[in-house]
ZALO-879758 format. One record per residue (C-alpha): residue in three letters; chain; x, y, z. Coordinates in nm, 3 decimals. Layout:
% ZALO-879758
+------+-------+---------+---------+---------+
| rest | kette |      xx |      yy |      zz |
+------+-------+---------+---------+---------+
|  ALA |     A |       X |       Y |       Z |
...
+------+-------+---------+---------+---------+
***
This chain:
% ZALO-879758
+------+-------+---------+---------+---------+
| rest | kette |      xx |      yy |      zz |
+------+-------+---------+---------+---------+
|  MET |     A | -11.765 | -27.874 |  26.253 |
|  HIS |     A | -12.014 | -27.605 |  26.355 |
|  MET |     A | -12.218 | -27.595 |  26.675 |
|  ASP |     A | -12.412 | -27.345 |  26.878 |
|  ALA |     A | -12.256 | -27.147 |  27.164 |
|  GLY |     A | -12.418 | -27.358 |  27.433 |
|  ALA |     A | -12.281 | -27.683 |  27.289 |
|  ALA |     A | -11.934 | -27.535 |  27.256 |
|  ALA |     A | -11.943 | -27.414 |  27.616 |
|  GLY |     A | -12.051 | -27.763 |  27.724 |
|  LEU |     A | -11.747 | -27.915 |  27.556 |
|  HIS |     A | -11.523 | -27.665 |  27.735 |
|  LYS |     A | -11.669 | -27.763 |  28.072 |
|  LYS |     A | -11.631 | -28.130 |  27.998 |
|  GLY |     A | -11.265 | -28.075 |  27.899 |
|  SER |     A | -11.196 | -27.886 |  28.221 |
|  ARG |     A | -11.327 | -28.175 |  28.436 |
|  ALA |     A | -11.125 | -28.428 |  28.239 |
|  SER |     A | -10.785 | -28.291 |  28.341 |
|  PHE |     A | -10.664 | -28.197 |  28.688 |
|  MET |     A | -10.430 | -27.951 |  28.516 |
|  ARG |     A | -10.721 | -27.766 |  28.357 |
|  VAL |     A | -10.903 | -27.539 |  28.600 |
|  SER |     A | -11.063 | -27.290 |  28.364 |
|  ALA |     A | -11.224 | -27.340 |  28.024 |
|  PRO |     A | -10.969 | -27.369 |  27.739 |
|  ALA |     A | -10.904 | -27.046 |  27.557 |
|  VAL |     A | -10.735 | -26.950 |  27.230 |
|  PRO |     A | -10.399 | -26.775 |  27.292 |
|  VAL |     A | -10.308 | -26.499 |  27.049 |
|  VAL |     A |  -9.931 | -26.448 |  27.051 |
|  MET |     A |  -9.770 | -26.112 |  26.977 |
|  LEU |     A |  -9.437 | -26.132 |  26.795 |
|  HIS |     A |  -9.247 | -25.874 |  26.593 |
|  SER |     A |  -8.925 | -25.936 |  26.403 |
|  VAL |     A |  -8.757 | -26.274 |  26.355 |
|  ALA |     A |  -8.391 | -26.215 |  26.275 |
|  ASP |     A |  -8.048 | -26.290 |  26.415 |
|  ASP |     A |  -7.786 | -26.050 |  26.546 |
|  ARG |     A |  -7.580 | -26.062 |  26.228 |
|  PRO |     A |  -7.337 | -25.831 |  26.048 |
|  GLY |     A |  -7.516 | -25.534 |  25.897 |
|  ARG |     A |  -7.785 | -25.516 |  26.165 |
|  PRO |     A |  -7.868 | -25.147 |  26.221 |
|  ARG |     A |  -7.795 | -25.036 |  26.576 |
|  ASN |     A |  -8.155 | -24.920 |  26.613 |
|  PHE |     A |  -8.295 | -25.262 |  26.525 |
|  ILE |     A |  -8.345 | -25.421 |  26.866 |
|  LEU |     A |  -8.690 | -25.581 |  26.883 |
|  TYR |     A |  -8.659 | -25.937 |  26.755 |
|  ASN |     A |  -8.662 | -26.310 |  26.827 |
|  GLY |     A |  -8.378 | -26.515 |  26.681 |
|  VAL |     A |  -8.448 | -26.748 |  26.388 |
|  ARG |     A |  -8.351 | -27.063 |  26.583 |
|  GLU |     A |  -8.555 | -26.937 |  26.877 |
|  PHE |     A |  -8.865 | -26.887 |  26.661 |
|  GLU |     A |  -8.822 | -27.223 |  26.492 |
|  SER |     A |  -8.803 | -27.380 |  26.839 |
|  PHE |     A |  -9.136 | -27.212 |  26.923 |
|  LEU |     A |  -9.289 | -27.375 |  26.615 |
|  ARG |     A |  -9.148 | -27.714 |  26.711 |
|  TYR |     A |  -9.306 | -27.674 |  27.052 |
|  LEU |     A |  -9.646 | -27.594 |  26.898 |
|  ARG |     A |  -9.622 | -27.894 |  26.665 |
|  TRP |     A |  -9.520 | -28.120 |  26.954 |
|  ARG |     A |  -9.822 | -27.999 |  27.153 |
|  SER |     A | -10.049 | -28.053 |  26.847 |
|  TYR |     A | -10.156 | -27.689 |  26.818 |
|  LYS |     A | -10.347 | -27.568 |  26.513 |
|  THR |     A | -10.320 | -27.207 |  26.399 |
|  LEU |     A | -10.630 | -27.001 |  26.331 |
|  THR |     A | -10.682 | -26.684 |  26.130 |
|  LEU |     A | -10.828 | -26.387 |  26.314 |
|  LYS |     A | -11.153 | -26.439 |  26.121 |
|  GLU |     A | -11.172 | -26.796 |  26.251 |
|  LEU |     A | -11.108 | -26.667 |  26.602 |
|  PHE |     A | -11.378 | -26.403 |  26.554 |
|  ASP |     A | -11.628 | -26.668 |  26.441 |
|  PHE |     A | -11.547 | -26.878 |  26.750 |
|  LEU |     A | -11.592 | -26.586 |  26.991 |
|  ASP |     A | -11.909 | -26.487 |  26.808 |
|  GLY |     A | -12.050 | -26.838 |  26.866 |
|  ARG |     A | -12.054 | -26.935 |  26.499 |
|  ALA |     A | -11.796 | -27.217 |  26.507 |
|  SER |     A | -11.584 | -27.428 |  26.737 |
|  PRO |     A | -11.205 | -27.433 |  26.687 |
|  PRO |     A | -10.978 | -27.737 |  26.725 |
|  SER |     A | -10.912 | -27.827 |  27.089 |
|  ARG |     A | -10.563 | -27.681 |  27.079 |
|  SER |     A | -10.590 | -27.357 |  26.880 |
|  ILE |     A | -10.357 | -27.060 |  26.865 |
|  VAL |     A | -10.316 | -26.741 |  26.663 |
|  LEU |     A |  -9.967 | -26.610 |  26.576 |
|  THR |     A |  -9.946 | -26.237 |  26.504 |
|  PHE |     A |  -9.647 | -26.031 |  26.387 |
|  ASP |     A |  -9.648 | -25.654 |  26.436 |
|  ASP |     A |  -9.487 | -25.379 |  26.227 |
|  GLY |     A |  -9.443 | -25.544 |  25.884 |
|  TYR |     A |  -9.072 | -25.622 |  25.910 |
|  LEU |     A |  -8.892 | -25.756 |  25.603 |
|  ASP |     A |  -8.785 | -26.067 |  25.793 |
|  ASN |     A |  -9.151 | -26.167 |  25.822 |
|  TRP |     A |  -9.125 | -26.229 |  25.446 |
|  VAL |     A |  -8.769 | -26.360 |  25.447 |
|  ALA |     A |  -8.787 | -26.598 |  25.745 |
|  VAL |     A |  -9.127 | -26.612 |  25.915 |
|  ALA |     A |  -9.341 | -26.715 |  25.618 |
|  PRO |     A |  -9.101 | -26.993 |  25.503 |
|  LEU |     A |  -9.074 | -27.133 |  25.856 |
|  LEU |     A |  -9.450 | -27.124 |  25.904 |
|  ARG |     A |  -9.495 | -27.319 |  25.580 |
|  ARG |     A |  -9.226 | -27.569 |  25.683 |
|  TYR |     A |  -9.415 | -27.650 |  26.004 |
|  GLY |     A |  -9.767 | -27.628 |  25.864 |
|  PHE |     A |  -9.874 | -27.311 |  26.045 |
|  THR |     A | -10.018 | -26.975 |  25.948 |
|  GLY |     A | -10.018 | -26.629 |  26.105 |
|  THR |     A | -10.121 | -26.267 |  26.073 |
|  ILE |     A |  -9.895 | -25.973 |  25.987 |
|  PHE |     A | -10.005 | -25.629 |  26.107 |
|  VAL |     A |  -9.866 | -25.370 |  25.863 |
|  PRO |     A |  -9.836 | -24.995 |  25.935 |
|  THR |     A |  -9.882 | -24.857 |  25.587 |
|  ASP |     A |  -9.640 | -24.561 |  25.617 |
|  PHE |     A |  -9.357 | -24.815 |  25.646 |
|  ILE |     A |  -9.427 | -25.018 |  25.331 |
|  GLN |     A |  -9.113 | -25.014 |  25.115 |
|  GLY |     A |  -9.265 | -24.918 |  24.780 |
|  ASP |     A |  -9.344 | -25.169 |  24.505 |
|  GLY |     A |  -9.010 | -25.325 |  24.415 |
|  PRO |     A |  -8.961 | -25.694 |  24.333 |
|  SER |     A |  -9.001 | -25.962 |  24.598 |
|  ARG |     A |  -8.672 | -26.036 |  24.771 |
|  PRO |     A |  -8.520 | -26.383 |  24.825 |
|  THR |     A |  -8.620 | -26.584 |  25.132 |
|  LEU |     A |  -8.501 | -26.879 |  25.336 |
|  GLU |     A |  -8.677 | -27.104 |  25.085 |
|  ASP |     A |  -8.429 | -26.983 |  24.825 |
|  VAL |     A |  -8.148 | -27.071 |  25.066 |
|  TRP |     A |  -8.291 | -27.418 |  25.127 |
|  ALA |     A |  -8.320 | -27.474 |  24.751 |
|  GLY |     A |  -7.955 | -27.374 |  24.698 |
|  ARG |     A |  -8.035 | -27.063 |  24.491 |
|  ILE |     A |  -7.867 | -26.820 |  24.730 |
|  HIS |     A |  -7.648 | -26.824 |  25.039 |
|  GLU |     A |  -7.806 | -26.711 |  25.366 |
|  ARG |     A |  -7.548 | -26.433 |  25.407 |
|  GLU |     A |  -7.680 | -26.277 |  25.083 |
|  LEU |     A |  -8.033 | -26.235 |  25.216 |
|  ALA |     A |  -8.165 | -25.888 |  25.301 |
|  TRP |     A |  -8.302 | -25.893 |  25.656 |
|  PHE |     A |  -8.349 | -25.542 |  25.793 |
|  GLY |     A |  -8.627 | -25.320 |  25.673 |
|  TYR |     A |  -8.996 | -25.357 |  25.591 |
|  VAL |     A |  -9.205 | -25.556 |  25.344 |
|  ASN |     A |  -9.286 | -25.403 |  25.006 |
|  GLU |     A |  -9.611 | -25.418 |  24.812 |
|  ALA |     A |  -9.511 | -25.720 |  24.602 |
|  GLU |     A |  -9.428 | -25.917 |  24.917 |
|  ILE |     A |  -9.754 | -25.812 |  25.083 |
|  ARG |     A |  -9.949 | -25.934 |  24.779 |
|  ALA |     A |  -9.763 | -26.265 |  24.780 |
|  LEU |     A |  -9.818 | -26.318 |  25.154 |
|  ALA |     A | -10.188 | -26.247 |  25.124 |
|  ALA |     A | -10.228 | -26.473 |  24.820 |
|  SER |     A | -10.045 | -26.764 |  24.985 |
|  GLY |     A | -10.251 | -26.748 |  25.304 |
|  THR |     A |  -9.939 | -26.806 |  25.513 |
|  LEU |     A |  -9.950 | -26.459 |  25.666 |
|  ASP |     A | -10.287 | -26.290 |  25.660 |
|  VAL |     A | -10.236 | -25.915 |  25.606 |
|  GLN |     A | -10.417 | -25.684 |  25.848 |
|  SER |     A | -10.382 | -25.324 |  25.963 |
|  HIS |     A | -10.141 | -25.168 |  26.214 |
|  ALA |     A | -10.279 | -24.821 |  26.135 |
|  ARG |     A | -10.080 | -24.580 |  25.922 |
|  THR |     A |  -9.818 | -24.373 |  26.107 |
|  HIS |     A |  -9.719 | -24.583 |  26.413 |
|  THR |     A |  -9.585 | -24.267 |  26.575 |
|  TRP |     A |  -9.600 | -24.039 |  26.878 |
|  LEU |     A |  -9.730 | -23.681 |  26.895 |
|  PRO |     A |  -9.712 | -23.400 |  27.152 |
|  SER |     A |  -9.982 | -23.458 |  27.414 |
|  SER |     A |  -9.949 | -23.139 |  27.620 |
|  ASP |     A |  -9.789 | -22.795 |  27.607 |
|  GLU |     A |  -9.514 | -22.900 |  27.852 |
|  VAL |     A |  -9.163 | -22.881 |  27.704 |
|  LEU |     A |  -8.953 | -23.171 |  27.834 |
|  THR |     A |  -8.623 | -23.111 |  27.658 |
|  PHE |     A |  -8.471 | -22.992 |  27.330 |
|  HIS |     A |  -8.311 | -23.163 |  27.035 |
|  HIS |     A |  -7.939 | -23.206 |  27.103 |
|  PRO |     A |  -7.658 | -23.437 |  26.983 |
|  ASN |     A |  -7.713 | -23.697 |  27.259 |
|  LEU |     A |  -8.090 | -23.710 |  27.236 |
|  SER |     A |  -8.228 | -24.062 |  27.289 |
|  VAL |     A |  -8.312 | -24.219 |  26.953 |
|  ARG |     A |  -8.560 | -24.467 |  27.095 |
|  ARG |     A |  -8.738 | -24.227 |  27.330 |
|  TYR |     A |  -8.755 | -23.912 |  27.122 |
|  LEU |     A |  -8.560 | -23.885 |  26.799 |
|  ARG |     A |  -8.720 | -24.170 |  26.603 |
|  TRP |     A |  -9.075 | -24.037 |  26.619 |
|  MET |     A |  -8.967 | -23.676 |  26.562 |
|  TRP |     A |  -8.771 | -23.795 |  26.258 |
|  TRP |     A |  -9.064 | -24.004 |  26.133 |
|  ASN |     A |  -9.301 | -23.707 |  26.161 |
|  ARG |     A |  -9.062 | -23.479 |  25.974 |
|  PHE |     A |  -8.969 | -23.728 |  25.699 |
|  PRO |     A |  -9.270 | -23.960 |  25.650 |
|  GLU |     A |  -9.147 | -24.060 |  25.304 |
|  ARG |     A |  -8.824 | -24.194 |  25.456 |
|  LYS |     A |  -8.986 | -24.400 |  25.732 |
|  PRO |     A |  -8.936 | -24.740 |  25.558 |
|  PHE |     A |  -8.560 | -24.678 |  25.568 |
|  TRP |     A |  -8.524 | -24.510 |  25.904 |
|  PHE |     A |  -8.305 | -24.786 |  26.050 |
|  GLN |     A |  -8.031 | -24.701 |  25.803 |
|  GLU |     A |  -8.091 | -24.328 |  25.750 |
|  ILE |     A |  -8.186 | -24.167 |  26.082 |
|  SER |     A |  -7.945 | -23.898 |  26.200 |
|  HIS |     A |  -7.949 | -23.637 |  26.475 |
|  ARG |     A |  -7.828 | -23.380 |  26.223 |
|  ASP |     A |  -8.147 | -23.414 |  26.018 |
|  LEU |     A |  -8.345 | -23.211 |  26.274 |
|  PRO |     A |  -8.277 | -22.849 |  26.373 |
|  TRP |     A |  -8.079 | -22.822 |  26.698 |
|  GLY |     A |  -8.288 | -22.680 |  26.981 |
|  THR |     A |  -8.625 | -22.801 |  26.851 |
|  PRO |     A |  -8.852 | -22.826 |  27.160 |
|  ILE |     A |  -8.966 | -23.173 |  27.259 |
|  PHE |     A |  -9.305 | -23.179 |  27.427 |
|  ARG |     A |  -9.458 | -23.439 |  27.653 |
|  ASN |     A |  -9.589 | -23.694 |  27.407 |
|  ASP |     A |  -9.813 | -23.995 |  27.363 |
|  LEU |     A |  -9.903 | -24.246 |  27.095 |
|  ALA |     A | -10.080 | -24.094 |  26.798 |
|  LEU |     A | -10.410 | -24.279 |  26.850 |
|  ALA |     A | -10.422 | -24.231 |  27.227 |
|  GLY |     A | -10.605 | -23.899 |  27.207 |
|  ARG |     A | -10.604 | -23.546 |  27.073 |
|  ALA |     A | -10.258 | -23.405 |  27.005 |
|  PHE |     A | -10.104 | -23.066 |  27.077 |
|  LEU |     A |  -9.965 | -22.850 |  26.796 |
|  PRO |     A |  -9.635 | -22.676 |  26.882 |
|  ASN |     A |  -9.635 | -22.301 |  26.833 |
|  PRO |     A |  -9.411 | -22.244 |  26.526 |
|  GLU |     A |  -9.295 | -21.910 |  26.668 |
|  LEU |     A |  -9.153 | -22.085 |  26.973 |
|  VAL |     A |  -8.979 | -22.343 |  26.754 |
|  THR |     A |  -8.824 | -22.070 |  26.539 |
|  ARG |     A |  -8.713 | -21.876 |  26.847 |
|  LEU |     A |  -8.534 | -22.174 |  27.003 |
|  VAL |     A |  -8.371 | -22.295 |  26.681 |
|  SER |     A |  -8.250 | -21.943 |  26.599 |
|  HIS |     A |  -8.110 | -21.906 |  26.951 |
|  VAL |     A |  -7.902 | -22.222 |  26.912 |
|  GLU |     A |  -7.783 | -22.118 |  26.565 |
|  SER |     A |  -7.670 | -21.781 |  26.702 |
|  LYS |     A |  -7.468 | -21.960 |  26.970 |
|  GLY |     A |  -7.277 | -22.185 |  26.733 |
|  GLY |     A |  -7.525 | -22.457 |  26.643 |
|  GLU |     A |  -7.406 | -22.800 |  26.756 |
|  LEU |     A |  -7.118 | -22.642 |  26.949 |
|  PHE |     A |  -7.373 | -22.470 |  27.177 |
|  PHE |     A |  -7.437 | -22.804 |  27.350 |
|  GLY |     A |  -7.081 | -22.817 |  27.475 |
|  SER |     A |  -7.192 | -22.584 |  27.754 |
|  HIS |     A |  -7.318 | -22.748 |  28.073 |
|  ALA |     A |  -7.586 | -22.480 |  28.102 |
|  TRP |     A |  -7.744 | -22.525 |  27.757 |
|  HIS |     A |  -8.065 | -22.686 |  27.887 |
|  GLU |     A |  -8.118 | -22.416 |  28.147 |
|  GLU |     A |  -8.057 | -22.145 |  27.888 |
|  LEU |     A |  -8.316 | -22.286 |  27.645 |
|  SER |     A |  -8.565 | -22.342 |  27.928 |
|  LYS |     A |  -8.536 | -21.972 |  28.014 |
|  GLU |     A |  -8.617 | -21.889 |  27.653 |
|  VAL |     A |  -8.936 | -22.094 |  27.685 |
|  GLU |     A |  -9.032 | -21.910 |  28.004 |
|  VAL |     A |  -8.976 | -21.571 |  27.842 |
|  PHE |     A |  -9.197 | -21.682 |  27.552 |
|  ARG |     A |  -9.471 | -21.793 |  27.792 |
|  ARG |     A |  -9.459 | -21.467 |  27.986 |
|  SER |     A |  -9.525 | -21.282 |  27.661 |
|  GLY |     A |  -9.870 | -21.440 |  27.667 |
|  GLN |     A |  -9.819 | -21.681 |  27.381 |
|  PRO |     A |  -9.901 | -22.052 |  27.418 |
|  THR |     A |  -9.620 | -22.302 |  27.363 |
|  ALA |     A |  -9.871 | -22.537 |  27.196 |
|  THR |     A | -10.244 | -22.556 |  27.125 |
|  VAL |     A | -10.473 | -22.857 |  27.143 |
|  GLU |     A | -10.592 | -23.023 |  26.822 |
|  SER |     A | -10.954 | -22.953 |  26.730 |
|  SER |     A | -11.216 | -23.226 |  26.747 |
|  ALA |     A | -11.265 | -23.208 |  26.370 |
|  SER |     A | -10.891 | -23.239 |  26.307 |
|  PHE |     A | -10.868 | -23.536 |  26.542 |
|  GLU |     A | -11.158 | -23.708 |  26.368 |
|  GLN |     A | -10.992 | -23.658 |  26.031 |
|  ARG |     A | -10.663 | -23.792 |  26.167 |
|  LEU |     A | -10.841 | -24.102 |  26.299 |
|  ARG |     A | -10.994 | -24.155 |  25.956 |
|  ASN |     A | -10.656 | -24.120 |  25.783 |
|  GLU |     A | -10.494 | -24.364 |  26.027 |
|  ILE |     A | -10.765 | -24.627 |  26.058 |
|  GLU |     A | -10.967 | -24.618 |  25.737 |
|  GLY |     A | -10.673 | -24.498 |  25.527 |
|  SER |     A | -10.454 | -24.794 |  25.623 |
|  ARG |     A | -10.738 | -25.040 |  25.557 |
|  LEU |     A | -10.810 | -24.898 |  25.212 |
|  ARG |     A | -10.444 | -24.904 |  25.109 |
|  LEU |     A | -10.390 | -25.263 |  25.222 |
|  GLU |     A | -10.709 | -25.375 |  25.049 |
|  ALA |     A | -10.592 | -25.203 |  24.729 |
|  ILE |     A | -10.261 | -25.390 |  24.749 |
|  THR |     A | -10.396 | -25.736 |  24.839 |
|  GLY |     A | -10.742 | -25.732 |  24.680 |
|  ARG |     A | -10.870 | -25.886 |  25.005 |
|  PRO |     A | -11.074 | -25.751 |  25.296 |
|  VAL |     A | -10.886 | -25.603 |  25.592 |
|  GLN |     A | -11.108 | -25.655 |  25.895 |
|  PHE |     A | -10.872 | -25.647 |  26.195 |
|  LEU |     A | -10.667 | -25.368 |  26.348 |
|  CYS |     A | -10.377 | -25.381 |  26.593 |
|  TRP |     A | -10.318 | -25.057 |  26.785 |
|  PRO |     A |  -9.953 | -24.949 |  26.751 |
|  ASN |     A |  -9.783 | -24.995 |  27.088 |
|  GLY |     A | -10.126 | -25.035 |  27.243 |
|  GLY |     A | -10.198 | -24.663 |  27.213 |
|  VAL |     A | -10.575 | -24.617 |  27.189 |
|  CYS |     A | -10.863 | -24.414 |  27.327 |
|  GLU |     A | -11.239 | -24.461 |  27.323 |
|  ASP |     A | -11.275 | -24.237 |  27.016 |
|  ALA |     A | -11.031 | -24.460 |  26.826 |
|  PHE |     A | -11.212 | -24.778 |  26.933 |
|  GLN |     A | -11.539 | -24.634 |  26.804 |
|  ALA |     A | -11.374 | -24.515 |  26.482 |
|  ALA |     A | -11.245 | -24.865 |  26.409 |
|  ARG |     A | -11.596 | -25.007 |  26.417 |
|  ARG |     A | -11.726 | -24.714 |  26.213 |
|  PHE |     A | -11.455 | -24.755 |  25.949 |
|  GLY |     A | -11.523 | -25.121 |  25.880 |
|  TYR |     A | -11.322 | -25.338 |  26.122 |
|  LEU |     A | -11.469 | -25.647 |  26.284 |
|  ALA |     A | -11.229 | -25.642 |  26.579 |
|  THR |     A | -10.919 | -25.479 |  26.723 |
|  THR |     A | -10.652 | -25.592 |  26.964 |
|  ILE |     A | -10.669 | -25.488 |  27.329 |
|  PRO |     A | -10.360 | -25.332 |  27.490 |
|  SER |     A | -10.205 | -25.571 |  27.742 |
|  ARG |     A | -10.264 | -25.317 |  28.020 |
|  MET |     A | -10.640 | -25.354 |  27.962 |
|  ALA |     A | -10.672 | -25.734 |  27.932 |
|  ARG |     A | -10.453 | -26.043 |  27.957 |
|  GLY |     A | -10.483 | -26.411 |  27.883 |
|  GLY |     A | -10.652 | -26.606 |  27.609 |
|  ASN |     A | -10.980 | -26.562 |  27.423 |
|  ARG |     A | -11.275 | -26.767 |  27.551 |
|  LEU |     A | -11.626 | -26.828 |  27.427 |
|  GLY |     A | -11.833 | -26.556 |  27.585 |
|  ASP |     A | -11.562 | -26.288 |  27.551 |
|  SER |     A | -11.633 | -26.001 |  27.314 |
|  ALA |     A | -11.563 | -26.104 |  26.956 |
|  HIS |     A | -11.466 | -25.742 |  26.883 |
|  GLN |     A | -11.170 | -25.738 |  27.124 |
|  ILE |     A | -10.862 | -25.958 |  27.080 |
|  ARG |     A | -10.650 | -26.040 |  27.386 |
|  ARG |     A | -10.284 | -26.109 |  27.315 |
|  ILE |     A |  -9.985 | -26.243 |  27.504 |
|  SER |     A |  -9.624 | -26.137 |  27.450 |
|  SER |     A |  -9.352 | -26.366 |  27.320 |
|  THR |     A |  -9.085 | -26.174 |  27.513 |
|  PRO |     A |  -8.893 | -26.443 |  27.702 |
|  PHE |     A |  -8.842 | -26.449 |  28.077 |
|  PHE |     A |  -8.479 | -26.549 |  28.015 |
|  HIS |     A |  -8.192 | -26.375 |  27.839 |
|  GLY |     A |  -7.883 | -26.510 |  27.670 |
|  ASP |     A |  -7.809 | -26.717 |  27.361 |
|  ALA |     A |  -7.954 | -27.050 |  27.479 |
|  VAL |     A |  -8.275 | -27.136 |  27.295 |
|  TRP |     A |  -8.435 | -27.388 |  27.531 |
|  PRO |     A |  -8.502 | -27.143 |  27.821 |
|  LYS |     A |  -8.676 | -26.907 |  27.581 |
|  THR |     A |  -8.884 | -27.192 |  27.440 |
|  LEU |     A |  -8.974 | -27.296 |  27.795 |
|  SER |     A |  -9.081 | -26.937 |  27.862 |
|  PHE |     A |  -9.288 | -26.931 |  27.542 |
|  GLY |     A |  -9.456 | -27.261 |  27.630 |
|  MET |     A |  -9.547 | -27.147 |  27.981 |
|  GLN |     A |  -9.704 | -26.827 |  27.851 |
|  VAL |     A |  -9.902 | -27.012 |  27.584 |
|  GLU |     A | -10.029 | -27.277 |  27.825 |
|  ARG |     A | -10.129 | -27.018 |  28.084 |
|  ALA |     A | -10.318 | -26.819 |  27.821 |
|  ARG |     A | -10.491 | -27.139 |  27.709 |
|  GLY |     A | -10.630 | -27.181 |  28.060 |
|  ASN |     A | -10.374 | -27.382 |  28.256 |
|  VAL |     A | -10.369 | -27.180 |  28.578 |
|  TRP |     A | -10.096 | -27.400 |  28.724 |
|  MET |     A |  -9.855 | -27.219 |  28.492 |
|  ASN |     A |  -9.892 | -26.917 |  28.720 |
|  VAL |     A |  -9.677 | -27.092 |  28.980 |
|  PRO |     A |  -9.347 | -27.118 |  28.784 |
|  ILE |     A |  -9.412 | -26.784 |  28.612 |
|  LYS |     A |  -9.454 | -26.601 |  28.944 |
|  LEU |     A |  -9.141 | -26.771 |  29.081 |
|  ILE |     A |  -8.943 | -26.657 |  28.776 |
|  TRP |     A |  -9.065 | -26.299 |  28.816 |
|  ALA |     A |  -8.981 | -26.305 |  29.187 |
|  TYR |     A |  -8.629 | -26.420 |  29.101 |
|  ARG |     A |  -8.589 | -26.149 |  28.839 |
|  ARG |     A |  -8.686 | -25.881 |  29.092 |
|  LEU |     A |  -8.419 | -26.008 |  29.328 |
|  VAL |     A |  -8.156 | -26.058 |  29.056 |
|  PRO |     A |  -8.227 | -25.791 |  28.792 |
|  VAL |     A |  -8.099 | -25.859 |  28.442 |
|  ARG |     A |  -7.889 | -25.584 |  28.288 |
|  ARG |     A |  -8.043 | -25.472 |  27.961 |
|  PRO |     A |  -7.822 | -25.446 |  27.651 |
|  VAL |     A |  -7.678 | -25.099 |  27.594 |
|  GLU |     A |  -7.852 | -25.083 |  27.255 |
|  ALA |     A |  -8.192 | -25.110 |  27.419 |
|  GLU |     A |  -8.130 | -24.778 |  27.597 |
|  ILE |     A |  -8.096 | -24.561 |  27.287 |
+------+-------+---------+---------+---------+
***
């Protein structure tokens, strides 16, 4: 049913008066999820960002119990643009990063419960064009045992085509590289055997071996990068102009480490101080440690990231790609403008810039999302489902949900939860 913006707003006001629990006009929550997989044998140590399968299925049961209907991002855009009115309980489910388990588990579970979603794919991570791999539907049909399923990795082109054709997971862009780049000429540290994978090594490895990015979970190794490589202060690739390390400084530091025994050099307690002195000597010679990217180079990089990912996904699916999710929320005004210029209807907004649901009257070009990260830890599913439900209802407009949520956060500040060791790498 279609109606004008004024009529839709009138319905929202009427709904808010009808329920003492509803203080603000109902909104459409857009939920941010990533991987849906269990902690099973064969899980790469670096694979840490996921909801369990039973946990996710419990989320879907909750949505069905509450009579939610899933929208595509185009349907959400049309609502925010005043062209249509969504069902009274509407929600959008989005899945970032293009993980293989979105094909293996998410799509089958969405079909089982009558829902749809959107998968944001960073095109550098697409795993070639091999055959589609078995899914939970094959397990349910008795064609394969669940332990034989492949879970960890990224979707390939055949799976992307199948997802787009089925309509279960609408394929949209997560840019191309999903990486970090140096953002100043300040050297923070140097590549060494105990360098944090999550904080530094993964993006340095991605940038050096872009063709291996779809398999980084299994292949990443500290020994792949030269010992002593300088690590600069960094930021997300689309957050602004990058800095280009001076190759002479890189060569100087790597050669210094090689001359001191390579990996054995880091057995000395003074290795960091010694390399830092080398940087200072280089600076005093009048040479810059890094130089800022030119405006023209930055513009070309934005085009490769934003337009390039859209064109590749459209070539794979044969369907328009009109929505962009900024990797890790890294964005600047130039990138926002480039997205509109390169053919996108709307982009997500980083959570630091906007929270809550999406209401009539909000900009149709900016998508607010909420996280599915639970307030509770442990193996029990029901607390995580309770957490999910509270976040969804608050984003829909139920301000009373702020009360238990604030109490939970107050408790967590008083009784901090120890993060898993794996999350620190």
